[in-house]
C-alpha positions as CSV (number, residue, x, y, z in Angstrom):
1,A,0.0,0.0,0.0
2,V,1.0,3.6,-0.5
3,E,1.9,5.4,2.6
4,T,1.9,9.1,3.4
5,I,3.8,11.1,6.1
6,G,1.7,12.7,8.8
7,S,2.2,16.1,10.3
8,M,4.2,14.6,13.1
9,G,6.5,12.7,10.7
10,H,4.7,9.4,11.2
11,I,3.9,7.1,8.2
12,I,0.2,6.8,7.7
13,P,-1.1,3.9,5.4
14,S,-3.8,5.1,3.0
15,A,-7.0,3.2,2.4
16,Y,-7.6,5.3,-0.7
17,A,-4.3,5.2,-2.5
18,A,-2.7,1.8,-3.0
19,E,-0.5,0.1,-5.5
20,D,-3.6,-1.7,-7.0
21,Q,-6.2,1.0,-6.6
22,M,-6.8,4.8,-6.9
23,D,-10.0,5.9,-5.2
24,V,-10.5,9.2,-6.9
25,N,-13.6,10.1,-4.9
26,N,-11.8,9.9,-1.6
27,M,-8.0,10.4,-2.0
28,L,-6.3,13.4,-0.4
29,G,-4.2,15.7,-2.5
30,R,-0.9,14.5,-1.1
31,E,-1.8,10.9,-1.9
32,Y,-1.5,11.7,-5.6
33,M,2.2,12.2,-5.1
34,A,2.5,8.4,-5.1
35,F,1.4,8.4,-8.8
36,P,4.1,10.1,-10.9
37,G,2.8,12.9,-13.1
38,L,-0.5,13.5,-11.4
39,Y,0.5,15.9,-8.6
40,P,-0.4,18.8,-8.3
41,T,-2.2,19.9,-11.5
42,I,-4.1,16.7,-12.4
43,A,-4.8,15.9,-8.8
44,N,-6.4,19.3,-8.2
45,K,-8.6,19.0,-11.2
46,I,-9.7,15.5,-10.2
47,M,-10.5,16.6,-6.6
48,A,-12.4,19.7,-7.8
49,G,-14.8,17.6,-9.9
50,R,-15.8,15.0,-7.3
51,P,-17.9,12.9,-6.9
52,Y,-17.5,10.7,-9.9
53,K,-19.8,7.9,-11.0
54,T,-17.7,6.6,-13.9
55,K,-14.2,6.7,-15.2
56,K,-15.4,8.8,-18.1
57,D,-16.5,11.4,-15.6
58,V,-12.9,11.5,-14.2
59,Y,-11.4,12.0,-17.7
60,D,-14.0,14.7,-18.5
61,A,-12.8,16.6,-15.4
62,L,-9.5,17.1,-17.3
63,E,-11.2,19.4,-19.8
64,R,-10.0,17.5,-22.9
65,N,-6.4,18.3,-22.1
66,E,-4.7,15.4,-24.0
67,A,-1.4,15.6,-22.1
68,M,-3.2,15.2,-18.8
69,I,-5.5,12.5,-20.1
70,E,-2.5,10.5,-21.3
71,R,-0.8,10.8,-17.9
72,L,-3.9,9.6,-16.1
73,K,-4.4,6.7,-18.6
74,A,-1.1,5.2,-17.3
75,F,-3.2,4.5,-14.1
76,D,-6.5,3.6,-15.8
77,K,-6.5,0.0,-14.6
78,I,-6.4,1.0,-10.9
79,I,-8.9,3.9,-10.9
80,I,-12.0,3.1,-8.9
């Protein structure tokens, strides 16, 4: 699982960002750092458009920006 660093320097396992899943409706911004190329710009766009019902809705939040869409597609199999 992906882990984040808490404010006190402790490692906090994330239930929303893991090697095999990316819960775009619940992930915190800093959790996107575990996915190269998504933080901060794509992460902010995804978080701003929540909640999502389908993967297509997630891609639509990227406003047809092909570069961003291609970066996100690298993680398509784990988006939930």
